[in-house]
C-alpha positions in Angstrom: 14.4 -6.3 -2.9 15.5 -3.2 -1.1 12.4 -3.7 1.5 13.7 -7.2 2.7 16.1 -6.5 5.3 17.9 -8.1 8.4 14.9 -7.7 11.0 12.3 -8.9 9.1 10.7 -11.9 11.1 7.2 -14.1 9.9 5.6 -16.4 11.8 3.0 -19.4 11.1 0.9 -22.0 13.6 -0.3 -25.2 13.2 -2.4 -28.0 15.5 -0.9 -31.3 15.3 -3.4 -33.6 13.9 -2.8 -37.1 12.4 -1.8 -35.9 9.1 1.3 -34.4 10.4 2.8 -37.6 12.4 6.0 -39.4 11.6 3.8 -42.1 11.3 1.8 -40.5 8.3 4.5 -39.0 6.7 7.0 -42.1 6.4 10.1 -40.2 9.0 9.5 -42.3 12.2 6.9 -44.8 13.4 5.5 -42.7 16.6 2.5 -40.6 16.4 4.2 -37.4 17.3 4.9 -34.3 15.2 7.1 -34.9 12.4 10.1 -33.3 11.5 9.5 -32.7 7.8 6.4 -31.3 8.9 7.9 -29.3 10.9 10.2 -28.3 8.6 7.3 -26.8 6.2 6.0 -24.7 8.9 9.5 -23.1 9.5 9.5 -22.6 5.9 6.0 -20.9 5.5 7.5 -18.6 8.4 10.4 -17.7 6.3 7.8 -17.4 3.0 5.4 -15.2 5.5 8.1 -12.8 6.1 9.1 -11.5 3.1 7.6 -12.9 0.4 4.5 -10.1 0.6 7.5 -7.5 -0.2 8.3 -9.2 -3.1 7.5 -7.5 -6.5 4.6 -9.0 -8.7 6.0 -11.7 -11.0 8.5 -12.9 -8.3 8.8 -15.3 -5.4 10.9 -16.7 -3.4 12.4 -20.6 -3.3 14.1 -22.7 -0.4 17.7 -23.6 -1.3 18.9 -24.6 2.1 17.9 -25.7 5.3 20.2 -27.0 9.0 17.4 -28.3 11.4 17.5 -29.6 14.8 14.4 -31.0 15.5 14.2 -31.1 19.6 11.7 -32.3 21.6 8.8 -34.4 20.8 5.1 -32.9 20.2 1.6 -34.9 21.3 -1.2 -35.0 18.5 -3.6 -32.2 19.5 -0.9 -29.5 20.5 0.3 -26.5 18.8 3.0 -25.6 17.0 4.4 -21.9 16.3 7.8 -21.2 13.7 9.3 -17.9 13.6 11.8 -16.7 11.0 14.0 -14.4 11.2 15.8 -12.1 8.2 19.6 -12.3 9.1 21.4 -11.5 6.1 20.4 -10.7 2.5 23.1 -11.2 -0.4 22.0 -9.8 -3.4 18.5 -12.7 -4.2 19.9 -15.4 -1.3 17.8 -14.4 2.2 19.0 -16.5 5.2 17.1 -16.9 8.0 17.0 -18.0 11.7 14.1 -20.4 12.1 12.8 -21.9 15.5 9.1 -23.8 16.7 7.8 -24.0 19.7 5.2 -26.0 21.4 2.8 -25.4 23.8 5.8 -26.4 26.4 8.9 -25.7 25.0 11.2 -24.8 22.0 11.3 -27.7 20.0 13.4 -26.8 16.8 15.8 -24.6 15.8 18.3 -24.1 12.8 19.2 -21.4 9.4 16.8 -21.8 6.1 17.8 -19.7 3.1 15.2 -18.8 0.6 16.6 -17.4 -3.2 14.8 -14.6 -4.6 12.9 -15.9 -8.8 11.3 -15.2 -11.2 8.6 -16.7 -11.5 8.2 -16.5 -14.8 11.5 -17.5 -16.1 10.9 -20.4 -13.0 8.4 -21.9 -14.5 9.9 -21.5 -18.3 12.9 -23.3 -17.4 10.8 -26.1 -15.8 9.0 -26.2 -18.8 12.0 -27.7 -19.9 12.6 -30.4 -18.5 9.2 -31.9 -19.0 10.2 -32.5 -22.4 
């Protein structure tokens, strides 16, 4: 965890396909980039920023998200998400997140992830299945 500090960044990109539209994901009736898809891309950018720095047996999980989707993006366009670590409090890591299409900023907000012990997490999850 010592290597995770404010200023670290991660990015991910995608192309808007039919499977990433609001109509397909059930978040609206128009064939534009869906808010849930944008959120997933932002989370992916945050994972890219920190998970490679975690020791084996640890991972991060999303625990909070506050995002505004500012502009629509049509099919075929590229979307890029960026996450920057703004604070680290123990095992809790907070990010600013943004997304752009080829023309403009389309989303922004904050995202918080928590670093977990993977084995312990999976054991706890198995307990719910019983």
